[in-house]
TIVEXMAR-421792 format. One line per field, with one value per atom (N, C-alpha, C): residue number from 1; chain; residue in three letters; x, y, z; atom name. Coordinates in Angstrom, 2 decimals, decimal comma. Example, Ala and Ser with C-alpha at 12.3 -4.5 7.8 and 13.67 -1.06 7.14 Angstrom:
<sites>
n <- 1; 1; 1; 2; 2; 2
chain <- A; A; A; A; A; A
res <- ALA; ALA; ALA; SER; SER; SER
u <- 13,19; 12,30; 13,20; 12,85; 13,67; 12,90
v <- -5,69; -4,50; -3,30; -2,25; -1,06; 0,03
w <- 7,80; 7,80; 7,80; 7,08; 7,14; 7,87
atom <- N; CA; C; N; CA; C
</sites>
This chain:
<sites>
n <- 1; 1; 1; 2; 2; 2; 3; 3; 3; 4; 4; 4; 5; 5; 5; 6; 6; 6; 7; 7; 7; 8; 8; 8; 9; 9; 9; 10; 10; 10; 11; 11; 11; 12; 12; 12; 13; 13; 13; 14; 14; 14; 15; 15; 15; 16; 16; 16; 17; 17; 17; 18; 18; 18; 19; 19; 19; 20; 20; 20; 21; 21; 21; 22; 22; 22; 23; 23; 23; 24; 24; 24; 25; 25; 25; 26; 26; 26; 27; 27; 27; 28; 28; 28; 29; 29; 29; 30; 30; 30; 31; 31; 31; 32; 32; 32; 33; 33; 33; 34; 34; 34; 35; 35; 35; 36; 36; 36; 37; 37; 37; 38; 38; 38; 39; 39; 39; 40; 40; 40; 41; 41; 41; 42; 42; 42; 43; 43; 43; 44; 44; 44; 45; 45; 45; 46; 46; 46; 47; 47; 47; 48; 48; 48; 49; 49; 49; 50; 50; 50; 51; 51; 51; 52; 52; 52; 53; 53; 53; 54; 54; 54; 55; 55; 55; 56; 56; 56; 57; 57; 57; 58; 58; 58; 59; 59; 59; 60; 60; 60; 61; 61; 61; 62; 62; 62; 63; 63; 63; 64; 64; 64; 65; 65; 65; 66; 66; 66; 67; 67; 67; 68; 68; 68; 69; 69; 69; 70; 70; 70; 71; 71; 71; 72; 72; 72; 73; 73; 73; 74; 74; 74; 75; 75; 75; 76; 76; 76; 77; 77; 77; 78; 78; 78; 79; 79; 79; 80; 80; 80; 81; 81; 81; 82; 82; 82; 83; 83; 83; 84; 84; 84; 85; 85; 85; 86; 86; 86; 87; 87; 87; 88; 88; 88; 89; 89; 89; 90; 90; 90; 91; 91; 91; 92; 92; 92; 93; 93; 93; 94; 94; 94; 95; 95; 95; 96; 96; 96; 97; 97; 97; 98; 98; 98; 99; 99; 99; 100; 100; 100; 101; 101; 101; 102; 102; 102; 103; 103; 103; 104; 104; 104; 105; 105; 105; 106; 106; 106; 107; 107; 107; 108; 108; 108; 109; 109; 109; 110; 110; 110; 111; 111; 111; 112; 112; 112; 113; 113; 113; 114; 114; 114
chain <- A; A; A; A; A; A; A; A; A; A; A; A; A; A; A; A; A; A; A; A; A; A; A; A; A; A; A; A; A; A; A; A; A; A; A; A; A; A; A; A; A; A; A; A; A; A; A; A; A; A; A; A; A; A; A; A; A; A; A; A; A; A; A; A; A; A; A; A; A; A; A; A; A; A; A; A; A; A; A; A; A; A; A; A; A; A; A; A; A; A; A; A; A; A; A; A; A; A; A; A; A; A; A; A; A; A; A; A; A; A; A; A; A; A; A; A; A; A; A; A; A; A; A; A; A; A; A; A; A; A; A; A; A; A; A; A; A; A; A; A; A; A; A; A; A; A; A; A; A; A; A; A; A; A; A; A; A; A; A; A; A; A; A; A; A; A; A; A; A; A; A; A; A; A; A; A; A; A; A; A; A; A; A; A; A; A; A; A; A; A; A; A; A; A; A; A; A; A; A; A; A; A; A; A; A; A; A; A; A; A; A; A; A; A; A; A; A; A; A; A; A; A; A; A; A; A; A; A; A; A; A; A; A; A; A; A; A; A; A; A; A; A; A; A; A; A; A; A; A; A; A; A; A; A; A; A; A; A; A; A; A; A; A; A; A; A; A; A; A; A; A; A; A; A; A; A; A; A; A; A; A; A; A; A; A; A; A; A; A; A; A; A; A; A; A; A; A; A; A; A; A; A; A; A; A; A; A; A; A; A; A; A; A; A; A; A; A; A; A; A; A; A; A; A; A; A; A; A; A; A; A; A; A; A; A; A; A; A; A; A; A; A
res <- MET; MET; MET; THR; THR; THR; ASN; ASN; ASN; LYS; LYS; LYS; MET; MET; MET; THR; THR; THR; GLN; GLN; GLN; ILE; ILE; ILE; LYS; LYS; LYS; PHE; PHE; PHE; THR; THR; THR; ILE; ILE; ILE; ASP; ASP; ASP; SER; SER; SER; ASN; ASN; ASN; ILE; ILE; ILE; VAL; VAL; VAL; ALA; ALA; ALA; ALA; ALA; ALA; PHE; PHE; PHE; LYS; LYS; LYS; ALA; ALA; ALA; LYS; LYS; LYS; CYS; CYS; CYS; MET; MET; MET; ALA; ALA; ALA; ASP; ASP; ASP; GLY; GLY; GLY; VAL; VAL; VAL; SER; SER; SER; MET; MET; MET; THR; THR; THR; SER; SER; SER; VAL; VAL; VAL; ILE; ILE; ILE; ARG; ARG; ARG; GLN; GLN; GLN; TRP; TRP; TRP; MET; MET; MET; CYS; CYS; CYS; ALA; ALA; ALA; ARG; ARG; ARG; GLN; GLN; GLN; PRO; PRO; PRO; THR; THR; THR; LYS; LYS; LYS; GLY; GLY; GLY; VAL; VAL; VAL; GLU; GLU; GLU; PRO; PRO; PRO; ILE; ILE; ILE; PRO; PRO; PRO; LEU; LEU; LEU; THR; THR; THR; ARG; ARG; ARG; PRO; PRO; PRO; LYS; LYS; LYS; ARG; ARG; ARG; ARG; ARG; ARG; ILE; ILE; ILE; ALA; ALA; ALA; VAL; VAL; VAL; THR; THR; THR; LYS; LYS; LYS; ILE; ILE; ILE; ILE; ILE; ILE; THR; THR; THR; LEU; LEU; LEU; LEU; LEU; LEU; ASP; ASP; ASP; GLU; GLU; GLU; ILE; ILE; ILE; LEU; LEU; LEU; ALA; ALA; ALA; MET; MET; MET; GLU; GLU; GLU; GLU; GLU; GLU; ARG; ARG; ARG; TYR; TYR; TYR; ARG; ARG; ARG; ASP; ASP; ASP; SER; SER; SER; ILE; ILE; ILE; PRO; PRO; PRO; GLU; GLU; GLU; GLN; GLN; GLN; PHE; PHE; PHE; THR; THR; THR; GLN; GLN; GLN; ARG; ARG; ARG; TYR; TYR; TYR; GLU; GLU; GLU; TRP; TRP; TRP; SER; SER; SER; ASP; ASP; ASP; LEU; LEU; LEU; ALA; ALA; ALA; CYS; CYS; CYS; ASP; ASP; ASP; HIS; HIS; HIS; LEU; LEU; LEU; ALA; ALA; ALA; ASP; ASP; ASP; ALA; ALA; ALA; ILE; ILE; ILE; ASP; ASP; ASP; ASN; ASN; ASN; LEU; LEU; LEU; ARG; ARG; ARG; ASP; ASP; ASP; ALA; ALA; ALA; PHE; PHE; PHE; ASP; ASP; ASP; PRO; PRO; PRO
u <- 71,98; 71,06; 71,03; 71,20; 71,20; 69,89; 69,50; 68,28; 68,66; 67,95; 68,20; 67,11; 67,50; 66,53; 66,15; 64,91; 64,42; 63,91; 64,41; 63,95; 63,03; 61,90; 60,92; 60,67; 60,79; 60,54; 59,28; 58,41; 57,18; 57,37; 56,85; 56,93; 55,54; 54,58; 53,21; 52,79; 51,56; 51,02; 51,34; 51,89; 52,30; 51,11; 49,93; 48,75; 48,42; 48,60; 48,35; 49,39; 50,64; 51,70; 51,43; 51,02; 50,72; 49,56; 48,53; 47,39; 47,79; 48,63; 49,12; 49,95; 50,84; 51,69; 50,84; 49,83; 48,96; 48,19; 47,71; 46,98; 47,89; 49,12; 50,06; 50,38; 50,57; 50,86; 49,66; 48,46; 47,26; 47,09; 47,49; 47,38; 48,56; 49,62; 50,79; 51,68; 51,71; 52,56; 53,46; 54,58; 55,48; 55,03; 55,33; 54,98; 55,71; 56,95; 57,75; 57,11; 56,67; 56,08; 54,78; 54,00; 52,76; 53,06; 54,02; 54,36; 55,01; 55,85; 56,48; 55,40; 54,44; 53,35; 52,55; 52,32; 51,57; 52,32; 53,64; 54,44; 54,57; 54,62; 54,83; 53,53; 52,43; 51,15; 50,79; 50,22; 49,75; 48,24; 47,74; 46,30; 45,76; 45,01; 44,52; 43,47; 43,60; 42,62; 41,49; 40,31; 39,19; 39,52; 39,39; 39,62; 41,08; 42,00; 43,42; 44,05; 44,77; 45,42; 46,70; 47,12; 48,36; 49,56; 50,64; 51,85; 52,50; 52,74; 53,39; 54,82; 55,22; 56,52; 57,64; 57,34; 58,40; 58,44; 59,62; 59,78; 58,85; 58,69; 57,75; 56,32; 55,90; 54,55; 54,44; 55,51; 55,50; 55,44; 56,16; 56,15; 54,73; 54,03; 52,65; 51,77; 51,96; 51,17; 51,44; 52,71; 53,05; 52,48; 52,47; 51,88; 50,39; 49,70; 48,28; 48,10; 49,00; 48,94; 49,18; 50,15; 50,43; 49,21; 48,56; 47,36; 46,26; 46,09; 45,08; 45,44; 46,72; 47,14; 46,97; 47,20; 46,97; 45,50; 44,61; 43,18; 42,80; 43,36; 43,09; 43,64; 44,84; 45,43; 44,55; 44,03; 43,16; 41,89; 41,31; 40,12; 40,44; 41,60; 41,98; 42,25; 42,84; 43,09; 41,77; 40,80; 39,48; 38,82; 38,95; 38,38; 39,07; 40,41; 41,17; 40,78; 40,61; 40,28; 38,86; 38,00; 36,62; 36,39; 37,43; 37,29; 37,17; 36,15; 35,99; 37,17; 37,38; 38,53; 38,50; 37,32; 37,26; 37,74; 37,89; 38,35; 39,82; 40,68; 42,10; 42,76; 42,34; 42,96; 42,65; 41,41; 41,05; 41,87; 42,03; 42,80; 44,25; 44,82; 46,21; 46,36; 45,42; 45,47; 45,36; 44,44; 44,25; 45,49; 46,06; 47,28; 48,43; 48,54; 49,57; 49,34; 48,08; 47,75; 48,14; 47,89; 48,28; 49,79; 50,51; 51,98; 52,48; 51,92; 52,34; 52,00; 50,81; 50,44; 51,37; 51,68; 52,59; 53,97; 54,44; 55,74; 55,71; 54,62; 54,50; 54,52; 53,81; 53,78; 55,17; 55,86; 57,22; 58,17; 58,06; 58,93; 58,68; 57,41; 57,10; 57,59; 57,44; 57,95; 59,47; 60,15; 61,61; 62,05; 61,32; 61,70; 61,54; 60,55; 60,28; 60,40; 61,36; 61,58; 62,17; 61,50; 62,00; 63,29
v <- 12,81; 11,77; 11,76; 10,61; 10,50; 9,94; 10,39; 9,86; 8,67; 7,59; 6,40; 6,29; 5,92; 5,68; 4,21; 3,96; 2,60; 2,34; 1,28; 0,94; -0,27; -0,15; -1,23; -1,65; -2,94; -3,47; -4,30; -4,05; -4,82; -5,92; -7,07; -8,18; -8,68; -7,74; -8,12; -7,46; -7,57; -7,03; -5,54; -5,13; -3,75; -2,78; -3,23; -2,37; -2,01; -2,97; -2,72; -1,73; -1,93; -1,02; 0,40; 0,52; 1,83; 2,49; 1,73; 2,28; 2,71; 1,91; 2,25; 3,53; 3,62; 4,80; 6,05; 5,92; 7,05; 7,50; 6,56; 6,90; 7,62; 7,13; 7,78; 9,20; 9,36; 10,69; 11,62; 11,12; 11,93; 12,36; 11,47; 11,78; 12,60; 12,73; 13,49; 12,79; 11,46; 10,68; 9,79; 9,40; 8,51; 7,07; 6,30; 4,88; 4,19; 4,59; 3,97; 4,20; 5,42; 5,69; 4,91; 4,77; 4,01; 2,55; 2,00; 0,58; 0,38; 1,32; 1,20; 1,22; 2,12; 2,16; 0,86; 0,37; -0,88; -2,05; -2,09; -3,19; -3,10; -1,89; -1,70; -1,71; -1,49; -1,41; -2,77; -2,75; -3,98; -3,99; -4,57; -4,64; -5,86; -5,64; -6,79; -7,58; -8,88; -9,78; -9,94; -10,24; -10,39; -11,41; -11,00; -11,90; -12,13; -11,50; -11,70; -10,35; -10,31; -9,07; -8,91; -7,67; -7,47; -7,94; -8,25; -8,73; -7,57; -7,73; -6,65; -6,42; -5,16; -4,84; -4,80; -4,57; -4,48; -5,75; -6,03; -7,24; -7,27; -6,17; -6,22; -6,54; -5,97; -6,26; -7,70; -8,22; -9,64; -10,53; -10,15; -10,94; -11,00; -9,86; -9,83; -10,73; -10,66; -11,50; -12,98; -13,33; -14,74; -15,18; -14,29; -14,62; -14,92; -14,16; -14,42; -15,78; -16,11; -17,41; -18,54; -18,35; -19,38; -19,59; -18,50; -18,60; -19,39; -19,08; -19,79; -21,27; -21,56; -22,97; -23,70; -23,00; -23,62; -24,01; -23,13; -23,42; -24,61; -24,65; -25,77; -27,06; -27,00; -28,17; -28,68; -27,78; -28,18; -28,86; -28,31; -28,93; -30,30; -30,42; -31,70; -32,74; -32,30; -33,23; -33,71; -32,78; -33,19; -34,19; -33,93; -34,85; -36,21; -36,19; -37,44; -38,25; -37,56; -38,26; -38,81; -38,30; -38,77; -39,88; -40,27; -41,31; -42,69; -43,46; -44,81; -45,72; -46,75; -47,65; -48,37; -48,63; -49,40; -48,58; -47,29; -46,44; -46,07; -47,07; -46,83; -45,98; -46,15; -45,38; -43,89; -43,56; -42,16; -41,59; -42,41; -41,97; -41,68; -42,57; -42,38; -41,12; -40,87; -39,67; -38,41; -38,45; -37,31; -37,09; -38,18; -38,10; -37,51; -37,93; -37,39; -35,89; -35,51; -34,09; -33,29; -33,83; -33,16; -33,00; -34,05; -33,96; -32,88; -32,83; -31,83; -30,41; -30,24; -28,92; -28,49; -29,41; -29,09; -28,72; -29,45; -29,12; -27,74; -27,42; -26,11; -24,99; -25,20; -24,20; -24,01; -25,12; -25,03; -24,32; -24,64; -23,99; -22,49; -22,10; -20,66; -19,96; -20,59; -19,99; -19,86; -20,87; -20,80; -19,70; -19,54; -18,55; -17,12; -16,89; -15,53; -15,44; -16,18; -16,13; -14,78; -14,06; -12,72; -12,71
w <- -28,67; -29,11; -30,63; -31,20; -32,65; -33,13; -34,29; -34,91; -35,77; -35,62; -36,43; -37,48; -38,64; -39,71; -39,69; -39,86; -39,92; -41,32; -41,92; -43,26; -43,16; -43,78; -43,77; -45,21; -45,43; -46,78; -46,74; -47,69; -47,80; -48,83; -48,51; -49,45; -49,79; -49,72; -50,04; -51,34; -51,68; -52,92; -53,04; -54,18; -54,38; -54,34; -54,69; -54,62; -53,17; -52,28; -50,86; -50,33; -50,71; -50,28; -50,78; -52,02; -52,60; -51,86; -51,54; -50,82; -49,41; -48,76; -47,42; -47,47; -48,46; -48,61; -48,88; -49,73; -50,04; -48,80; -48,01; -46,79; -45,80; -45,66; -44,75; -45,21; -46,50; -47,04; -46,83; -47,04; -46,86; -45,40; -44,47; -43,05; -42,54; -43,36; -42,97; -41,96; -42,02; -41,13; -41,97; -41,36; -42,10; -41,96; -42,98; -42,95; -41,80; -41,55; -40,50; -39,13; -38,87; -37,55; -37,36; -38,42; -38,32; -38,02; -38,72; -38,51; -37,15; -36,72; -35,41; -34,32; -34,44; -33,46; -33,50; -34,68; -34,82; -34,19; -34,39; -33,86; -32,34; -31,81; -30,38; -29,58; -30,26; -29,55; -28,98; -27,83; -27,20; -27,29; -28,35; -28,54; -27,81; -26,74; -25,99; -26,78; -26,70; -27,29; -26,27; -26,75; -25,83; -24,75; -23,50; -22,38; -22,05; -22,78; -22,55; -22,24; -21,12; -20,75; -21,57; -21,85; -22,59; -21,77; -22,44; -21,78; -21,03; -19,71; -18,96; -19,46; -19,52; -20,10; -19,08; -17,81; -16,81; -15,97; -15,43; -14,63; -13,42; -12,67; -11,54; -11,98; -13,09; -13,58; -14,06; -14,68; -15,09; -13,87; -12,81; -11,57; -10,99; -11,01; -10,52; -11,38; -12,71; -13,62; -13,37; -13,16; -12,90; -11,56; -10,58; -9,28; -9,44; -10,28; -10,55; -11,22; -12,14; -12,83; -11,82; -10,93; -9,92; -9,03; -8,62; -7,80; -8,52; -9,81; -10,60; -10,73; -10,97; -11,08; -9,75; -8,62; -7,31; -7,14; -7,58; -7,49; -8,38; -9,57; -10,49; -9,91; -9,32; -8,70; -7,56; -6,74; -5,63; -6,16; -7,22; -7,82; -8,39; -9,05; -9,64; -8,54; -7,44; -6,33; -5,71; -5,58; -5,07; -6,02; -7,33; -8,32; -8,22; -8,15; -8,07; -6,84; -5,71; -4,46; -4,46; -5,33; -5,37; -6,40; -7,12; -8,14; -7,47; -7,82; -7,24; -7,64; -6,84; -7,05; -8,39; -8,94; -10,19; -11,40; -11,24; -12,35; -12,16; -12,17; -11,90; -12,98; -14,23; -15,30; -15,14; -14,80; -14,55; -13,39; -12,34; -11,18; -11,59; -12,39; -12,83; -13,68; -14,56; -15,40; -14,54; -13,59; -12,71; -11,84; -11,37; -10,56; -11,37; -12,63; -13,52; -13,76; -13,94; -14,13; -12,89; -11,72; -10,47; -10,39; -10,77; -10,77; -11,72; -12,92; -13,89; -13,44; -12,87; -12,36; -11,22; -10,33; -9,22; -9,75; -10,76; -11,38; -12,02; -12,71; -13,36; -12,32; -11,23; -10,17; -9,58; -9,30; -8,76; -9,72; -11,02; -12,00; -12,10; -12,06; -12,10; -10,85; -9,71; -8,47; -8,52; -9,04; -9,14; -10,11; -11,20; -12,20; -11,71; -10,87; -10,40; -8,88; -8,31; -6,89; -6,50; -5,58; -5,23; -4,49
atom <- N; CA; C; N; CA; C; N; CA; C; N; CA; C; N; CA; C; N; CA; C; N; CA; C; N; CA; C; N; CA; C; N; CA; C; N; CA; C; N; CA; C; N; CA; C; N; CA; C; N; CA; C; N; CA; C; N; CA; C; N; CA; C; N; CA; C; N; CA; C; N; CA; C; N; CA; C; N; CA; C; N; CA; C; N; CA; C; N; CA; C; N; CA; C; N; CA; C; N; CA; C; N; CA; C; N; CA; C; N; CA; C; N; CA; C; N; CA; C; N; CA; C; N; CA; C; N; CA; C; N; CA; C; N; CA; C; N; CA; C; N; CA; C; N; CA; C; N; CA; C; N; CA; C; N; CA; C; N; CA; C; N; CA; C; N; CA; C; N; CA; C; N; CA; C; N; CA; C; N; CA; C; N; CA; C; N; CA; C; N; CA; C; N; CA; C; N; CA; C; N; CA; C; N; CA; C; N; CA; C; N; CA; C; N; CA; C; N; CA; C; N; CA; C; N; CA; C; N; CA; C; N; CA; C; N; CA; C; N; CA; C; N; CA; C; N; CA; C; N; CA; C; N; CA; C; N; CA; C; N; CA; C; N; CA; C; N; CA; C; N; CA; C; N; CA; C; N; CA; C; N; CA; C; N; CA; C; N; CA; C; N; CA; C; N; CA; C; N; CA; C; N; CA; C; N; CA; C; N; CA; C; N; CA; C; N; CA; C; N; CA; C; N; CA; C; N; CA; C; N; CA; C; N; CA; C; N; CA; C; N; CA; C; N; CA; C; N; CA; C; N; CA; C; N; CA; C; N; CA; C; N; CA; C; N; CA; C; N; CA; C; N; CA; C; N; CA; C; N; CA; C; N; CA; C; N; CA; C; N; CA; C; N; CA; C; N; CA; C
</sites>
């Protein structure tokens, strides 16, 4: 196994770089390892799950998305079917939304078909 060196170049304010370098030296860690950990870390945003790293986990995540889109499609279809006849433009928009949701669901199923 060979060790690879990683070179990182900063293009920001030199004072910030100097402060970062001093902090890393004080903590006894390399700047590269800190930045590598920072780049690889999956920090979840509030209400958003981190991106799954393996294909099986991505497949599970996509399945959850498909389920959610199916529920949204069912709600949109109920809304579309309850629109009175005089609101044809609303009906057309809702129908178009249903078509797009159905297409998205089909595309996701095709992409992650087991």
